[in-house]
Each structure stands twice: as structure tokens, then as C-alpha cells.
C-alpha positions in Angstrom: -34.9 -14.3 -14.3 -37.0 -14.0 -11.1 -35.6 -11.7 -8.5 -36.4 -12.0 -4.8 -36.1 -9.3 -2.2 -33.0 -9.0 -0.1 -32.8 -11.9 2.3 -30.7 -12.8 5.3 -29.5 -16.2 6.3 -29.4 -16.4 10.1 -28.1 -19.0 12.5 -29.0 -19.2 16.1 -26.6 -16.6 17.3 -26.2 -14.0 14.6 -26.8 -13.0 11.0 -24.0 -14.5 9.0 -24.5 -12.7 5.6 -26.9 -10.7 3.5 -27.4 -11.7 -0.1 -29.3 -10.6 -3.2 -30.8 -13.8 -4.4 -31.3 -13.9 -8.2 -32.9 -16.9 -9.8 -31.7 -17.0 -13.4 -33.4 -19.5 -15.7 -30.2 -19.7 -17.7 -27.1 -18.9 -15.6 -25.5 -16.5 -13.1 -24.3 -13.0 -14.2 -20.9 -12.9 -15.8 -19.2 -10.3 -13.7 -21.6 -10.3 -10.7 -25.3 -9.5 -10.1 -26.3 -5.8 -10.2 -28.1 -4.3 -7.3 -31.8 -4.6 -8.2 -33.5 -4.8 -4.9 -36.0 -2.2 -5.8 -37.3 -4.0 -8.8 -40.9 -5.2 -7.8 -40.5 -8.7 -9.1 -41.5 -10.2 -5.7 -45.1 -9.4 -6.8 -44.6 -11.8 -9.8 -44.2 -14.7 -7.4 -46.8 -13.6 -4.8 -49.5 -13.1 -7.4 -48.3 -16.0 -9.6 -48.2 -13.8 -12.6 -47.3 -15.4 -15.9 -46.5 -12.4 -18.1 -42.9 -12.0 -19.1 -40.4 -10.4 -16.7 -38.0 -7.9 -18.4 -34.5 -9.4 -18.9 -32.3 -7.5 -16.4 -29.2 -9.5 -17.0 -27.9 -9.6 -20.6 -26.5 -13.1 -21.3 -26.5 -12.8 -25.0 -22.7 -12.7 -25.2 -22.2 -16.0 -23.3 -20.6 -18.8 -25.3 -20.9 -22.4 -24.1 -18.8 -25.4 -25.1 -22.0 -27.2 -26.1 -22.8 -24.6 -28.7 -19.7 -25.2 -30.9 -19.9 -21.7 -32.4 -18.0 -20.8 -35.6 -15.2 -18.2 -35.2 -17.1 -15.2 -36.6 -20.1 -15.7 -34.3 -17.8 -16.1 -31.3 -16.0 -12.9 -32.1 -19.4 -11.1 -32.5 -20.5 -12.2 -29.1 -17.1 -11.4 -27.5 -17.3 -7.9 -29.0 -20.7 -7.4 -27.3 -19.1 -8.5 -24.0 -16.3 -6.0 -24.5 -18.6 -3.0 -24.8 -16.6 0.2 -25.3 -13.3 -1.6 -24.8 -13.5 -3.1 -28.3 -9.9 -2.5 -29.5 -7.9 -4.3 -26.8 -4.5 -5.4 -28.1 -2.6 -8.1 -26.1 0.0 -10.8 -26.3 0.1 -14.0 -24.3 3.5 -14.8 -22.9 4.5 -18.3 -21.6 5.0 -18.1 -17.8 6.2 -21.7 -17.3 9.6 -20.4 -16.2 7.9 -19.4 -12.9 7.6 -23.1 -12.0 11.3 -23.6 -11.8 12.2 -20.4 -9.8 11.7 -20.1 -6.1 13.0 -16.6 -5.6 10.4 -14.0 -6.3 12.8 -11.3 -7.2 14.3 -13.6 -9.8 10.9 -14.0 -11.4 10.4 -10.3 -11.4 13.9 -9.8 -12.9 13.0 -12.3 -15.7 9.9 -10.3 -16.5 11.8 -7.1 -16.6 14.5 -8.6 -18.9 11.9 -10.1 -21.2 10.0 -6.9 -21.6 13.1 -4.9 -22.2 14.3 -7.3 -24.9 10.8 -7.3 -26.5 10.8 -3.5 -26.6 14.3 -3.3 -28.2 13.6 -6.0 -30.8 10.0 -5.0 -31.8 10.5 -1.3 -32.3 7.6 1.1 -32.7 4.1 -0.2 -33.1 2.5 1.4 -36.2 0.4 4.4 -35.3 1.6 4.6 -31.7 3.6 7.4 -30.2 7.3 6.5 -29.4 8.8 7.2 -26.1 12.4 6.5 -25.5 14.4 5.9 -22.4 18.0 5.3 -21.4 18.8 2.2 -19.5 22.1 2.3 -17.6 24.0 -0.9 -18.2 23.2 -3.6 -20.7 20.1 -5.8 -20.0 21.0 -9.4 -20.4 18.8 -12.5 -19.9 19.1 -13.8 -16.3 21.4 -11.0 -15.1 21.1 -7.4 -13.9 23.0 -4.5 -15.3 26.2 -4.0 -13.3 27.3 -0.7 -11.8 30.6 -0.8 -13.7 29.0 -1.0 -17.2 28.8 2.4 -18.8 27.1 1.4 -22.1 23.6 2.6 -22.6 20.8 1.3 -24.9 18.2 3.4 -26.7 14.9 1.6 -26.6 11.1 2.0 -27.0 9.3 2.7 -23.7 9.1 -0.5 -21.7 6.1 -1.4 -19.6 5.3 0.8 -16.6 2.5 -1.4 -14.9 2.7 -4.8 -13.4 -0.5 -6.5 -12.1 0.2 -9.5 -9.9 -3.1 -11.4 -10.3 -2.1 -14.7 -8.7 0.1 -13.5 -5.7 3.4 -14.5 -7.1 5.1 -11.6 -5.3 3.4 -11.9 -2.0 6.6 -12.0 0.1 8.5 -9.3 -1.9 8.4 -5.8 -0.3 8.1 -2.6 -2.2 11.6 -1.7 -1.1 13.0 -4.8 -2.7 11.0 -4.0 -5.9 12.4 -0.4 -5.8 16.0 -1.8 -5.5 15.4 -4.1 -8.4 14.1 -1.4 -10.6 17.1 0.8 -9.8 19.5 -2.0 -10.6 17.7 -2.8 -13.8 17.1 0.7 -15.2 19.5 3.0 -13.2 18.5 6.0 -11.2 17.2 8.2 -14.0 14.4 6.0 -15.4 11.7 5.7 -12.7 11.5 8.0 -9.8 8.5 6.7 -8.0 6.8 3.4 -7.2 3.1 3.3 -6.9 1.7 0.5 -4.6 -1.3 -0.3 -2.5 -1.1 -0.1 1.3 -1.5 -3.6 2.7 -3.3 -2.3 5.8 -6.0 0.0 4.5 -5.9 -0.4 0.7 -4.9 3.2 0.2 -2.9 4.5 -2.8 0.7 5.1 -1.9 3.9 6.3 -3.7 7.4 5.4 -2.7 10.1 7.9 -3.6 13.2 6.1 -5.1 15.8 8.4 -3.7 14.7 7.9 -0.1 12.3 5.8 2.0 9.6 8.4 2.0 6.2 6.7 1.3 3.4 9.2 0.8 -0.3 9.1 -0.1 -1.1 9.3 -3.9 -3.7 12.0 -3.6 -4.9 14.8 -5.8 -2.3 17.2 -4.4 0.6 14.9 -5.0 -0.7 14.1 -8.5 -0.8 17.8 -9.4 2.8 18.1 -8.1 3.9 15.2 -10.4 2.1 16.8 -13.4 3.8 20.2 -12.6 7.2 18.5 -12.3 7.1 16.0 -15.3 4.2 17.0 -17.5 3.3 14.3 -20.1 6.5 12.4 -19.1 4.8 11.6 -15.7 4.0 8.0 -16.9 7.7 7.5 -17.6 8.7 8.3 -14.0 6.2 6.2 -12.1 6.2 2.4 -12.0 2.8 1.0 -11.0 2.9 -2.2 -8.9 -0.6 -3.6 -8.4 -0.9 -6.8 -6.4 -3.8 -9.2 -6.3 -5.4 -7.3 -3.4 -6.5 -4.7 -5.9 -8.4 -7.0 -8.3 -11.9 -6.1 -7.1 -13.6 -2.8 -6.4 -10.6 -0.4 -6.7 -9.1 1.6 -9.5 -5.7 3.4 -9.8 -6.7 7.1 -9.6 -6.2 9.9 -12.1 -6.0 7.8 -15.2 -8.8 9.5 -17.1 -7.7 13.0 -15.9 -4.2 12.3 -17.3 -5.6 11.0 -20.6 -7.8 14.1 -21.0 -4.9 16.4 -20.1 -2.1 14.9 -22.1 -3.9 12.8 -24.8 -2.1 9.5 -23.9 -2.8 6.7 -21.4 -1.2 6.8 -18.0 -0.6 3.0 -18.4 1.5 2.6 -21.5 1.9 -1.1 -21.3 0.5 -3.4 -18.5 2.0 -6.8 -17.7 -0.6 -9.1 -16.0 0.9 -12.0 -14.2 -1.9 -14.6 -14.5 0.3 -17.6 -14.4 -2.1 -20.3 -12.9 -5.4 -18.2 -13.2 -8.0 -19.9 -15.4 -10.9 -17.6 -14.6 -11.1 -15.2 -17.6 -13.3 -12.7 -15.7 -10.4 -12.2 -13.2 -7.9 -11.7 -16.0 -10.3 -9.2 -17.7 -10.7 -7.4 -14.3 -6.9 -7.3 -13.9 -6.6 -5.7 -17.4 -9.4 -3.3 -16.4 -7.1 -1.8 -13.7 -6.3 0.3 -16.8 -9.2 2.7 -17.4 -8.0 3.2 -20.9 -7.9 -0.4 -22.2 -8.2 0.6 -25.9 -5.0 2.7 -25.6 -3.0 0.5 -23.2 -1.1 -2.6 -24.5 -1.1 -5.8 -22.5 1.2 -8.7 -22.0 -0.6 -11.6 -20.2 1.8 -14.0 -18.6 0.0 -17.4 -18.6 1.1 -21.0 -18.1 0.8 -23.6 -20.8 0.9 -21.1 -23.7 2.0 -22.5 -27.0 0.6 -21.1 -30.2 0.3 -17.5 -28.9 4.1 -17.2 -28.2 5.1 -17.6 -31.9 5.5 -13.9 -32.5 7.4 -12.2 -29.6 6.1 -8.7 -28.8 3.5 -8.6 -31.6 0.2 -7.2 -30.2 -3.0 -8.9 -31.5 -6.8 -8.3 -31.1 -7.7 -10.2 -28.0 -10.7 -11.9 -29.4 -8.7 -13.4 -32.3 -6.3 -15.4 -30.1 -7.2 -19.1 -29.5 -6.3 -19.0 -25.9 -8.8 -16.1 -25.3 -11.6 -18.3 -26.7 -10.6 -21.2 -24.6 -10.5 -19.2 -21.4 -13.7 -17.3 -22.2 -15.8 -20.4 -23.0 -14.6 -22.2 -20.0 -15.5 -19.2 -17.9 -19.0 -19.1 -19.3 -19.4 -22.8 -18.6 -18.3 -22.4 -15.0 -20.4 -19.3 -14.3 -23.4 -21.0 -15.7 -22.9 -24.1 -13.5 -22.3 -22.0 -10.4 -21.0 -23.7 -7.3 -22.1 -25.5 -4.2 -22.7 -22.3 -2.2 -24.8 -20.7 -4.9 -27.0 -23.8 -5.4 -27.4 -24.2 -1.6 -28.4 -20.6 -1.2 -30.9 -21.1 -4.0 -32.5 -24.0 -2.1 -32.6 -22.0 1.1 -34.3 -19.1 -0.7 -36.9 -21.5 -2.1 -37.5 -22.8 1.4 -38.1 -19.3 2.6 -40.4 -18.7 -0.3 -42.4 -21.8 0.4 -42.9 -20.7 4.1 -43.6 -17.0 3.3 -40.6 -15.7 5.2 -37.3 -13.9 4.6 -35.2 -15.4 7.4 -33.8 -18.9 7.8 -32.8 -20.2 11.2 -30.3 -22.9 10.7 -30.1 -25.7 13.2 -26.5 -26.4 12.1 -24.5 -23.6 13.6 -21.0 -24.9 13.8 -20.2 -27.8 11.5 -16.9 -28.6 13.3 -18.5 -28.8 16.7 -21.3 -30.9 15.3 -18.8 -33.3 13.8 -16.9 -33.6 17.1 -20.1 -34.3 19.0 -21.2 -36.8 16.3 -24.6 -35.0 15.8 -24.0 -33.7 12.3 -25.3 -36.7 10.3 -28.7 -36.7 12.1 -29.1 -32.9 11.8 -28.2 -33.0 8.1 -30.8 -35.8 7.6 -33.5 -33.7 9.2 -32.4 -30.7 7.1 -32.8 -32.8 4.0 -36.3 -33.9 5.0 -37.3 -30.3 5.7 -36.1 -29.0 2.4 -37.5 -31.8 0.4 -40.9 -31.6 2.1 -41.3 -27.8 1.7 -39.6 -27.2 -1.6 -40.5 -30.2 -3.7 -44.0 -30.6 -2.4 -44.9 -27.0 -3.0 -45.8 -26.4 -6.7 -44.2 -23.0 -7.1 -40.8 -23.5 -5.5 -40.6 -27.0 -7.1 -41.3 -25.5 -10.6 -38.7 -22.8 -10.1 -36.0 -25.3 -9.0 -36.8 -27.6 -11.9 -36.6 -24.7 -14.4 -33.2 -23.6 -13.0 -31.8 -27.1 -13.2 -33.1 -27.7 -16.7 -31.5 -24.4 -17.9 -28.2 -25.2 -16.3 -28.1 -28.8 -17.5 -29.1 -27.8 -21.0 -25.8 -25.9 -21.5 -23.6 -28.4 -19.7 -20.5 -29.6 -21.7 -21.1 -33.1 -20.2 -23.4 -35.2 -22.5 -24.7 -37.3 -19.6 -25.9 -34.2 -17.8 -27.4 -32.5 -20.8 -29.5 -35.5 -21.8 -31.0 -36.3 -18.4 -34.8 -36.0 -17.9 -35.6 -34.4 -14.6 -38.2 -36.6 -12.9 -39.5 -35.8 -9.4 -37.6 -38.7 -7.9 -34.4 -37.7 -9.6 -34.7 -34.0 -8.4 -35.5 -35.3 -4.9 -32.4 -37.5 -4.9 -30.2 -34.7 -6.3 -31.5 -32.3 -3.6 -30.5 -34.7 -0.8 -27.0 -35.3 -2.3 -26.4 -31.6 -2.6 -27.2 -31.1 1.0 -25.0 -34.0 2.0 -22.2 -32.6 -0.1 -22.6 -29.1 1.4 -22.0 -30.4 4.9 -19.5 -33.0 3.8 -21.4 -36.0 4.9 -22.1 -37.4 1.5 -21.9 -41.1 1.0 -18.8 -41.9 -1.1 -20.5 -44.8 -2.8 -21.2 -44.3 -6.5 -24.6 -42.9 -7.4 -26.4 -41.8 -10.5 -26.4 -38.2 -9.3 -22.7 -37.9 -8.7 -21.9 -36.3 -12.1 -24.7 -33.8 -11.5 -23.5 -32.9 -8.0 -20.0 -32.3 -9.3 -21.3 -30.2 -12.1 -23.4 -28.0 -9.8 -20.5 -27.8 -7.3 -18.2 -26.3 -9.9 -15.9 -29.3 -9.8 -16.1 -30.4 -13.4 -12.8 -28.5 -14.1 -11.7 -27.4 -10.7 -13.6 -25.5 -8.1 -15.1 -22.1 -9.1 -16.6 -19.7 -6.6 -19.3 -17.3 -7.7 -20.6 -14.6 -5.5 -23.7 -12.4 -5.9 -22.7 -8.9 -4.9 -19.7 -6.7 -5.0 -19.6 -6.6 -1.3 -19.4 -10.4 -1.1 -16.7 -10.4 -3.8 -14.6 -8.0 -1.7 -15.1 -10.1 1.4 -14.1 -13.2 -0.4 -11.1 -11.5 -2.0 -10.0 -10.2 1.5 -10.3 -13.7 3.0 -8.5 -15.2 0.0 -5.6 -12.7 0.5 -5.6 -13.5 4.3 -5.3 -17.2 3.4 -2.5 -16.4 1.0 -0.7 -14.4 3.7 -0.9 -17.3 6.1 1.1 -19.3 3.5 3.8 -16.8 2.9 6.1 -18.0 5.7 9.2 -19.4 4.2 9.8 -23.1 4.4 12.5 -23.2 7.0 15.3 -25.7 7.1 15.0 -28.4 9.8 17.5 -26.6 11.9 15.3 -23.5 12.0 12.0 -25.2 12.7 10.3 -25.1 16.1 7.8 -27.7 17.2 5.9 -27.5 20.5 3.3 -30.1 21.5 1.3 -31.3 24.4 -0.8 -34.4 25.0 -4.3 -34.5 26.5 -7.0 -37.1 26.8 -9.8 -34.5 26.3 -9.1 -31.6 24.0 -12.3 -29.6 24.9 -11.7 -29.8 28.6 -8.1 -28.9 28.1 -8.9 -25.7 26.2 -11.7 -24.7 28.6 -9.1 -23.8 31.2 -6.8 -21.2 29.7 -4.7 -21.0 32.8 -3.8 -24.7 32.2 -3.5 -24.5 28.4 0.3 -25.1 28.1 0.4 -24.3 24.4 -1.5 -21.0 24.7 0.6 -20.0 27.7 3.9 -20.7 25.9 2.9 -18.7 22.8 2.4 -15.6 24.9 5.8 -15.9 26.6 8.7 -13.6 25.5 12.0 -14.9 24.2 15.0 -13.5 26.1 17.1 -12.8 23.0 16.4 -9.6 20.9 15.0 -10.0 17.4 15.7 -6.3 16.8 18.2 -3.8 18.2 19.1 -0.3 17.4 20.9 2.6 19.0 20.2 6.3 18.9 21.7 9.5 20.3 20.0 12.4 22.0 21.9 15.4 23.4 25.1 13.4 23.0 23.9 10.4 25.0 23.6 7.0 23.3 20.5 4.8 24.1 19.6 1.3 22.9 16.2 -0.2 22.0 15.7 -4.0 22.1 12.6 -5.8 20.8 12.0 -9.3 22.3 9.6 -11.5 20.3 6.9 -13.7 21.8 7.0 -17.4 20.8 3.9 -16.9 18.7 5.7 -14.1 16.7 8.2 -16.7 15.6 5.5 -18.6 13.8 4.5 -15.6 11.7 5.9 -14.7 8.2 7.4 -11.5 9.7 10.4 -13.2 11.2 13.6 -14.2 9.3 14.4 -17.9 9.7 18.0 -17.4 10.7 16.8 -15.9 14.0 15.8 -19.4 15.1 19.2 -20.8 16.2 20.4 -23.3 18.7 20.5 -20.6 21.4 16.8 -19.9 20.8 15.9 -23.6 21.1 17.8 -23.7 24.4 15.8 -20.8 25.7 12.5 -22.2 24.7 13.0 -25.9 25.6 12.3 -27.4 28.1 9.2 -25.3 28.9 8.8 -24.5 32.6 6.0 -22.7 34.4 5.3 -19.1 33.2 6.6 -17.4 36.3 10.0 -18.9 36.1 10.2 -18.1 32.3 9.3 -14.5 33.0 11.9 -14.3 35.8 14.6 -15.6 33.5 13.5 -13.2 30.9 13.8 -10.2 33.2 17.3 -11.3 34.3 18.4 -11.6 30.7 17.0 -8.2 29.8 19.0 -6.7 32.6 22.2 -8.3 31.5 21.7 -7.2 27.9 21.0 -3.6 29.0 24.2 -3.6 31.0 26.2 -5.1 28.1 24.8 -2.4 25.7 26.0 0.4 28.0 29.5 -1.0 27.9 29.8 -2.2 24.3 30.3 -0.2 21.1 28.1 -1.8 18.4 28.5 -1.5 14.7 25.5 -0.9 12.5 24.2 -3.5 10.1 24.4 -2.9 6.3 20.7 -2.7 5.9 20.2 0.3 8.2 17.3 2.3 6.7 15.7 5.3 8.4 14.3 8.6 7.4 16.4 11.8 7.0 15.1 13.2 10.3 16.1 10.0 12.1 19.6 10.3 10.8 19.9 13.4 13.0 19.4 11.1 15.9 22.2 8.9 14.7 19.9 5.9 14.5 21.9 2.7 13.8 20.2 -0.7 13.3 22.4 -3.2 15.1 20.3 -6.3 14.6 17.2 -6.9 12.5 15.7 -10.3 12.0 12.2 -8.9 11.2 11.0 -8.7 7.6 9.9 -5.5 5.9 6.6 -3.9 6.9 5.5 -6.3 9.7 2.2 -6.1 11.5 2.7 -6.2 15.2 1.9 -4.9 18.7 4.6 -3.7 21.1 4.3 -4.1 24.8 6.5 -1.5 26.4 8.1 -2.6 29.7 10.7 0.1 30.3 12.8 2.5 28.2 14.5 0.4 25.5 12.7 -2.8 26.4 9.7 -3.9 24.3 8.0 -7.2 23.7 7.0 -7.8 20.1 3.8 -9.8 19.5 1.5 -10.6 16.7 -1.0 -7.9 15.5 -3.8 -8.9 17.9 -1.7 -10.8 20.5 -1.6 -8.0 23.1 -5.1 -7.0 23.7 -7.1 -5.7 26.7 -9.0 -9.0 27.1 -5.9 -11.3 27.3 -3.8 -8.8 29.2 -5.3 -9.8 32.6 -3.9 -13.3 32.4 -0.5 -12.4 30.9 2.5 -13.1 33.2 4.0 -9.7 32.4 0.8 -7.7 33.1 2.4 -5.9 36.1 5.4 -4.7 34.0 3.6 -3.6 30.8 3.2 0.1 30.8 1.5 0.7 27.4 0.8 -1.2 24.2 1.0 0.2 20.6 0.7 -1.2 17.1 2.7 -0.6 14.0 0.3 2.2 12.9 0.9 4.2 16.1 -2.4 3.5 17.8 -2.2 3.2 21.6 -4.1 0.1 22.6 -3.5 0.3 26.3 -1.8 2.8 28.6 -1.0 2.1 32.2 1.6 4.8 32.6 0.6 8.2 34.0 -2.5 7.1 36.0 -4.1 9.6 38.4 -2.0 12.6 39.5 1.0 11.5 37.4 -1.0 11.6 34.1 0.1 15.0 32.9 3.7 14.5 33.7 3.8 11.2 31.8 2.7 13.0 28.6 6.2 13.8 27.5 8.3 13.1 24.4 11.4 12.7 26.6 10.0 10.5 29.3 8.9 6.9 29.0 5.2 6.7 28.1 2.8 6.6 25.1 4.4 9.8 23.6 8.0 8.6 24.1 10.2 9.1 21.0 11.5 5.5 21.1 8.4 3.8 19.7 8.3 6.2 16.7 11.9 5.5 16.0 11.0 1.8 15.8 8.0 2.6 13.6 10.2 4.6 11.3 12.6 1.8 10.7 10.2 -1.2 10.6 6.9 0.2 9.3 8.0 3.4 7.4 4.9 5.1 8.8 4.5 8.7 7.7 3.3 9.7 11.2 6.6 8.4 12.7 8.6 10.4 10.2 6.7 13.6 11.0 7.0 13.1 14.8 10.8 12.6 14.5 11.1 15.6 12.2 9.3 17.8 14.7 11.4 16.2 17.5 14.6 17.1 15.8 13.8 20.6 14.5 10.9 21.8 16.8 11.2 19.9 20.0 9.9 22.6 22.3 6.9 23.2 20.2 6.1 19.5 20.1 6.5 19.2 23.9 4.1 22.1 24.5 1.6 20.5 22.1 1.7 17.2 23.9 1.4 18.8 27.4 -1.7 20.7 26.3 -3.3 17.8 24.6 -6.5 16.6 26.4 -6.5 13.1 24.9 -10.2 13.3 24.3 -9.7 12.0 20.8 -7.4 9.3 21.9 -3.7 8.8 22.9 -0.6 9.0 20.7 0.4 11.1 17.8 -1.7 9.3 15.3 -3.6 11.8 13.0 -1.9 14.7 14.8 -5.1 15.5 16.6 -3.2 17.2 19.4 -1.8 19.8 17.0 -5.3 21.0 16.1 -6.2 21.3 19.8 -2.9 23.2 20.4 -3.7 25.7 17.6 -7.3 26.2 18.7 -6.4 27.0 22.2 -3.7 29.3 21.1 -1.2 28.0 23.6 
């Protein structure tokens, strides 16, 4: 391989990404390119040296379809790929049942049932330590154990890890998983549920007997070891979703193994249903740091021969499906994708012009298409690349060498046998650029098969990135795209459709004050989506959250909130001032009704122990678990609930409720804006009993909706040490920021000795 220095691709306005460009004469690294910026291979190109460059990327374990290796040679290469993890035992389990189930909890229950049945039927594995548990109730296929059943079954330890590789359980909350585990195994099996915080990626543990959700740090791990000893792994169920595939390990596994001589992960279930990328499956298995000791069940679609022996663990390299996935993965990694081949062309262009930065004339493809200037700019880009890359001997030779190496290992015979003439490479380069910017001529061409091969489309699109940072960014964007798809498909009666007509879309959006759609999305709905009551000093108060229209299009709202009454409120749309006036009138009527009416709490009331002292009762909740939101506080008990970034300082100026909004907070407790307590009134507004950014109400809402630890701590102090909390708030200078987040004011209070 030839390695170039770190390069940046720039457009006219900013640097869009930084990449480590590696030219491999064979293929791209299997699990990503190592950081080798300091290796002085740039001198090889500058001085046109011909001596051999050390092989920095070991590709000797790759297996291509075109090689048709015998079984023993494949297993020998796969063993080299495994490295130290050379005794991995797995079973492939057919996951086709997922196709016919729409309810995520039913899928999870099916997995629990299958694993329990497998453990009871297979018995102990030779040479492995037995661990037994008692399951309250009888586990039956397709049904939970009922509370009335008193029978118990002695069985070998079931799995304690589930890795959701393909996002099957993206709408299921950790509380729903907790409830399912309790129904399945009873209260004495698992006591904690490990999960990953969706906001910051932190390690969290949910306690089964309450809603306390704490950080899984060294102090808490030591507490678990002191409490349970080697049985710790039997008391914690690990739920690892697809956001934890890249760059993060579950902590304390090796420490536990050294201390107790057994793996923290006894058996790991990897739900890889529709995932065909073997490197992703291997990475998901690698969430266990003790792969040789952990046993794995890989749930995969279209599994036939591997399911013959239920529960029997086999060497991973001896299973036919492993070879099929591994070889396909090598083929795809070798071919690369459209992004990688285009970055290679840009890097060769930089090399030919003796520079490290590329200023692209095509900044925004969407705008260029709308202005009908894209085709001409792409044509000039083609000419520029062809002239400087192909007419320069060194970049041209590098490109030809790369293409030959890729085509030589292609499973497509027509690609393998092609001789790369100058005219052919020139035509291929032009079609790659056209395909990159989606202006390619749809007419059949001799290079179409080659373009599809280099674009990773021979068996579905494959994306290959060069650095771990790029992999993390891509995974984050992939998860964000998945989250945007999580909103339930509503019935027709629960769907909202707003539209507007315009002759010129660009002119329409250039005037935000006339953008009817944007204005309507920011307006509040005058019917609460969430209501609770609480009592302080014998006086009952109510909190009502009113959603914005945009919040109704998120996956945080329950579909049954959108009723005929909601439609009548939204349609027909009038001017923003009249809508806000109607909203204020409705809020006043609801507040008066709350004072006169005795409400009954809903069945799903869930709050912390401290909040129970405030007699918190959830009266209405049409918001899903753990939402991301911002709250615009208008007055005590009246809050407008918007999307995560909907209420921000930039859009606040044009918001119709600007004059009424006193402060804005998010679900984490950060104060994003605070109008209350300006000037001389500032110190008096810093009170836990008066409306403002320290008012207890927003923390009660956080405790119920977000289960934030800071909210639970604030409420606990409020209930048991209110005077101390009040003194701390009054003495807090707010230099570090507003609100209780991180408890900065406590440190200041202690330092000043007040």
C-alpha cells in the first residue's frame, strides 16, 4: 500500500471532513484503517522510490469468492483473522419469526422463551460451570408466566446479554424491557438492567425494584461485587443496542474475569436479523471482552442448515453460514464503495497538483439541481480530474494499479477479465463522477458493471470508512436516521396533514414571517398532552404541558392523543396572534377547572420515592418514555412542550409567545433561556418555591418523564432538606450557569461556608 499524509477535503465555505487516505493495491482494511499518519511514505511518492514499502495492513486472512478455497485453507485463514479469540463457540438461530411480528416486546418475549427452552433442553455443556436459577411460573412458547402459577423450573443459566445489532427494539424503552424480564423470570432472578444512555452514550444501570437509574461506574461495580460476589452476572441483565456497535465496550468485564475466574457475559444473544456485514456481527460479538469463554446465539434470517441442532454450540469457523458471510464481507470490503473510490480520485488529483486541499466547485448538490447548474459543473469536474489524474504518469499508474487489484479479485467474471486500457479507464472515471453526483446517463454502457462493482452495489450497498472517528460519525447518523423512522404508523384517524401552495418555494421560505408551515409548527395546541398534580404544605397544584404542532410529528407522542378535538383546534389555521389568544383563553379555563375538579391518577403513574412524598399523581400522559424535549415555561403549572431544539434563542425573537415565555429548559435540566428575575429582581427569583429556573415544578416533570438523576436528587433535598436547599440557591452566583444541573451551587455553598 501507499499511504498519503492526512488530507482535508474542503468546499467553498468550510472543511467538511478530515480523512486518512490509504491506497491499497489489493483492498481496504477489514476492520478499518489504523492511524499511520506518521509513517513517512509520502517520501516514496515525492522521490518516486521503487523499493518495497512495508506491508502495514495484513490482508493474508482475506478470502474471496474468486479463490474457491478448500475448507481446511479457509479455516486456517479465518483462524488468523480471529487472533486470540480462536475458540469462539456459537449457534445460528433462525430469526424469520421477526418478519411476522410487529410488536417489539413480542419479539423480545419470543427470544426469552426460546433461550429458556434451549437451556432446559440442552443441559450442561461439557467442561463448563453450571449455574442454576429459579424461574417463577412456567415458560411457555408465545406466553408469559402468569402471576398465579406457583410452579418453578430448575434450569441451566439462561443468557444475560442481548445485543440489538439491527435496531429491532428501537421503540422499546428500558422500563418496558424491565417489566418483561420481571414477568418472564420473576422478581428474584435479575435485579438490575444495564443499558446505554441515549443522550450521552454513558453506562447506566436501572434498578428493578424502583425507577432509580444510576451510572455504572467503578464505585457501583464494587458495590455489586460486595453484594453478590461471583453471582453478580446472574443479577444483571445487559441490554446493548445498536448504538454501542462501534468504539465502546461494556466496562469491568476483564476485572470480573480476573477476580472470579468466569466471564461477566455468560451467553450473549446477538440479534443480527437482516445484517449481512460479517464485520458488524463480529464487532457485536466483541462487546464481550471474553469471547473464548462467552457462548453466542446469533439470530439471523434465512438460516437453514445451522438450526438442525437446537442449543448445540459449534466452532464458528466450521459453520457454513460463517463462511458465506465472511467471504461476502471480504468481497465487499475489497470492492469499496462510491465514496471511497471518489475520495481516492480526489486524493490523486491533490497529488498531481502538489497540494493537500481540494476546493470543490460543487458545494450543495440539491441547490445546484434546483438551479439546473449541476450537469455543467459535473462535466467541468470530469474534465479537470481526467486531465490532471490520467495525463500525469504517477497518479495514473497508481489508479490503474488500484483498479487492477480490485478487479482481479472480483467475483464477476466480466470484471475480472477486462484489460484496462487508457480509454477504458478514462470512460470509467467519468462515469464514476457522474454516478457520484447522480447525473449519470441511464443508457447502457460497457462500464456499468464496473461502476456497480466499485460502488458496492453488486450485492447491496456497502459503506466503508477509513477511520474510527468516521465510523462513529456514520454510526451516529445511521442511528439518527433510524430514530426518525421510529414513529408508529398511525391510523388514518390519527394522522395530521398540513399543506400550503406556492408558486416559488425559494421566495416563500426566504420570508420566515410569511412561511405558513413554519409558523404553524411553532404554535401550541390548547389541549394538554401531559397533566399531573402534586401537593406541597397541604395545597394541591397542577402542571399542564401543551405540545407544539411540531411535537406531534415526533416519535415521542402517543397516537391516541391526536383526536377529533385536536383536529378542530388545529384546522382551520388562522393568523398566529389569534391562535395564541385562543390558547391563552383555553389555558385559563383549564386552570380554573383543575382547581375545582378532583382528578384520579392514571395507572401508569411512575415517580421516584422522594416525589411520592409530594403526592405526585400523573393524571394524563400521552408522551412516550424518555422523550427529548424543551419546555417553555409561561407561568406556574403552564408549560409548552417542543422538540429538542425547537425553542432556541435564535427563533425566540419571532415566536408569538415571546412576551410570555419566562424561561426554557430541556429534559436534562439545562436552562437554555431565562427572562425571569432580570435586574433588581434577580436574587428574589432564585427560589425553589417561586416560579423561575429553580422552581420545583420542572424537576417533578423531569422525574416523571426523563427519570433524570438530578431531578430525583433535587426532589429528595426539597422533601427532606428544603431550608438547606433554599440557602444554597440563594447563595449561588450562577457563574457556572443556571439550574441545578451538576449541583455546582452546592460546591459554592460549601466553599463560602454559608
